[in-house]
C-alpha positions, 0 to 999 in steps of 0.5 A, spaced: 317 536 900 312 541 901 315 542 908 322 545 906 319 549 901 320 545 895 314 546 890 310 540 885 313 543 879 320 543 882 321 536 884 321 533 877 328 538 876 331 536 882 330 528 879 333 530 874 338 533 876 340 527 882 341 523 874 345 528 871 350 527 878 349 520 877 352 519 869 357 524 872 360 520 878 361 514 872 367 518 868 373 519 870 374 526 869 368 529 872 367 524 878 369 530 882 364 534 880 359 529 881 360 529 888 360 536 889 354 537 886 351 532 890 354 534 898 351 540 895 344 538 893 345 535 900 348 541 904 341 544 900 336 539 903 340 541 911 339 547 909 331 547 907 330 543 913 332 548 918 329 554 915 322 549 914 325 549 923 326 540 921 331 538 925 331 531 924 331 532 916 337 536 917 340 531 922 338 525 917 342 527 913 348 528 915 351 521 913 349 523 906 353 528 907 360 524 909 359 520 903 360 524 898 366 527 901 368 520 903 369 518 896 372 526 894 378 523 898 379 515 896 378 518 889 375 514 882 374 506 883 374 504 876 381 506 874 385 502 869 
């Protein structure tokens, strides 16, 4: 994380943000927003990796970026 420019005090905030995204994904009304935030956080990690010159991390993140975008297209799976 230090290599990407993410300082140690920021790590708990990223963890809390990830937990909030997971909670948003569980509710139908916030499903789209949760996936959008998830994709944006992955884009942030990719941008920081590219800025640090670590192309391997950026390439590894591509499938993880595709998942929330595919999930948006598939819609909320737990409808009644």
